[in-house]
N, C-alpha and C positions, 0 to 999 in steps of 0.2 A: 434417541440410538447413538452407538459410537461408532463412527467413521474409521474403517479398517485404514483407511490412506494414513490417519493419525498417528498408527504404528510403525509407518513406513519411513526409512532413513529420507530425510529433506529433500535430497536432491533427486530421487527417483520418483516422489509423487505425480509430476507431471508426466514422466513417462508411463507410468500406471495408467493415468488417464486419457492417455493417447493411443495405447496398446487395444482397448476395445475398438476404437474406429477404425484403425488400422486392419484388425482382424476382421470385421465387417467387410471392407473392402476387398480383402483377400478372398473371402468367401465368394463373393459376388464375381469376383473374377473367375475363380473356379467354376461358378455355375455356368458362366459366359463360355468357358472352354468346354466343358461337358454337352452342353445344348447346341454347340456351333454358333455362338452369336458374337464371334470375333467377327466384325463386318469389314475392317479398314486393316490396312497395314501400318507397322510404326514407321512414320517418315519423320525426315530430317525437321520437320516443322517442329515437332513434339520438343526437340533441344531448343528451339527458338523460344516456344512457350515458357520452357522450365526456365530459361535465363531470364525472360522479361519477368517472372514470378519472383526470382530470387530477387532481381534489381528492386521489385517494389516492397519486397520484405525487407531487403536493406535498407530502404528509406523508411519504412515504419521504424525500425527497431533503433536508428539513428536518432529519429524524433522522440521516442518515448525513453531512451537510455538519459537524455539530457535532463528531463524531469525526476527520472527517477533518481540522478546523481544528486540533483537540488534537494530531492526529498530526503535523503540519509542525513544531511545536515540539519532538518527543521525540528524533529523531537530534541536533539542537544541544544538548540538555540532556545526551545521553549523551556527546557529544565534550569539552564543558565539565567534566564528571565526572572523565574519563578523564584529560584534560591536567593537572588537579590532582596525579594521582600522579605524571606527567612533572615538575612543578614543583617539588613535594615532593622528587624524586629529584636536582633540581639543588642543592637545599637541603643535601641530605646528603652530595653530592659536595663541595660548598663548605664543609661542616663536617670533610672528611678520611674519611667515611665510604666510599670509594669502591667497595669490593665491594657493598655494599648497595646503593648508589645504580644502580649497572650491574645489578644483578640485579632490583631494580624497575622499571628501565626496559626493561629486555629482556622482562620478564614482561608490562607494559601494552603493549609494542608487539605482542607475541602474541596478546594479548586484543584488541586493534583488529581486526587477521586475522580472528581467531576472531569477532567481531562480524559483521562483513562478510559472511563465510560463513553464518553463523546468519540473517542477512537473506534470502539465497538458499537456506534450508532445506539447507544441507549441513553443519549442526550442529545438534543438537537442543537445545531450550530447558534441559533437565536438564543436558548438559554444559556449558553455558556459564555456568550458575548456580552450578556446581559449580566452575568456573574463577574466578569472582569471589569463591568462599569461600575462594579459595588466597591471596588477599590478607591472612587473619587470620594466617597463618605470618609474614608480613613484620611486621605489627603487633605480633606478640609478640616477635620479635626486636629491634624498635624499641625496647621498654619501657625498657631500661636506657641507650638511647643519646639519648635526645630528651625532650623535655617531654610531660605526659599530654596538653595541648590539641592538639599536633602530631597525635597518634595519635587522637585523637575524631574532629578534622576529617577525616582520613583514612576512619574508620569509617562516618562519616555521608554521605560520597561513595559510599561501598561500598553502603551501604544505598538510596540513590538509584539507582543503577545496577540495583539489584534491582528497583525498584519500576517504573523506567521498560522493564525487559526484559518482565515480568510484564504491563504494561498493554499493551505492543505486542503480545505474544503472545495476549492476550485479544482484543485489535482484530482481530488476523489470523485468528485461528481462529473467532470468533463471528459469525454473521451477523446484521443489524440485522432484529427482528422477522419472521421466516419467514413467519408467517400473513399478515402484510400484502404481503408479497412474493407469496405465494400467489394471494392474492384480485386483486391486479394483473394477473399473467398470465393468469388466467382471464377477467377481463373484457376484456382487451385482446384476448385469442384471440377470444372470443365475439364481439367487436365487430368485429374483422377478418374473421372467417368471414362475419358478416352483410352487412358490406359487398360481399363476394364475392357474394352470391348476392340482392342486392338491386337491384333494377330502377331504373336512372338514365340518363335518355335525355338528350341523346344519348350513346353509349356513351363518348367520349373524356372526358366529364365525369366518368363513373362511373370511368374508370380514374385520371384525375386525384385522385378523392376516395382512392380505396384506396392510390394510392401516398403522398399527403400523409398520410392518417392513420395507415397503419402504420408509416411512418417516423418519424414523431413518438413513436409509442408504444412501436416497437421500441429506437429510440435512447435514449430516455429510460430503458428497463428496463436496458439495457446501461450505460447510463451511472452510473444508481444502485448496478448491483453492480460496477462498477468503483471507485467511491467506497467502498462497504461495505469495501473491502481495499485499504487505500492502502499496504500492504507486500507488493505481489505481485510482486515482483522473480523468485521462480522461476517464474512463467508469463507471461513475456516474451509471447507469442504473442496473449494474449489481454487484456492490461493496459496500459492508455495513462497513467491517473493515479496512478503511483506518487508517494509523498513522496521529494523529493530528498535522497539521501544524501552530499551535499556536504560537510558539515559533518566527518563520519567520515572520508571520503577524503581531505579537506585535513589533518585530522590523522595521517593515515598518512603523508601527505607529509612533514608538518613532524617527525614523529618518525625518519622514513627522514634527514632533512637533521641532524636532533641525533645520529646514530649516532656519528660521530666523537667528537664532544664527550666522550660517555659512554665509550665504549670508548677511544679514543687509536688506540694502535698495536697493540693486542690483537687477535687474529684474530676475526672476526665468527663469532658462533656460528653 
């Protein structure tokens, strides 16, 4: 089934996810007003609670933004490391090692496709790391064919890819400070419930305050959770702020264009 949110402008997706929650809170406020369930007055303590909640939200968003900014660099660094293997495959081809060059190019091309599948959780992290370990067989075959510095550089790129994949896996699977999330959600929930049962006259003002405060709190909680996992490509119906995979997608396209250079008239595998 096609998610209607996929047709909406990127910046409004999160807003459309929040609106039903806010609408439900406004409906509860209306019911409380109609049935005289507004049991207490709006005291200055509400302002203190709102200030404390905003402070905690600021603490959370500061923490997740640092990981998000780091995450923006990771796909590009992965693409650069992978392209190094292709560049060295061109060197091997120029030196007459056609079979080895084609084999390494094909292996790297398949690795890029596997990485893209991994980002969408179609491949497990352990399988991808095992795939990277497969480069060691090429390094062993290259020892009698080239200089040690050539192989050392490739091993460094292999190690770099392992570090990047492990870091992305950690960011993707680990939530930033779950206890802080819990207290923000609890306080926000209590605050919204308090506004529903607080008596504010006239009624239209009370509706406005419930809508405004609840929209802000719910939106920020959703946004922080979104930032907390910038690699949520496997959950397209809930995620709006994914890191761009354009560096890896562009590398895949470049590899496809280079296929004829490596394979020539041979039948594609």
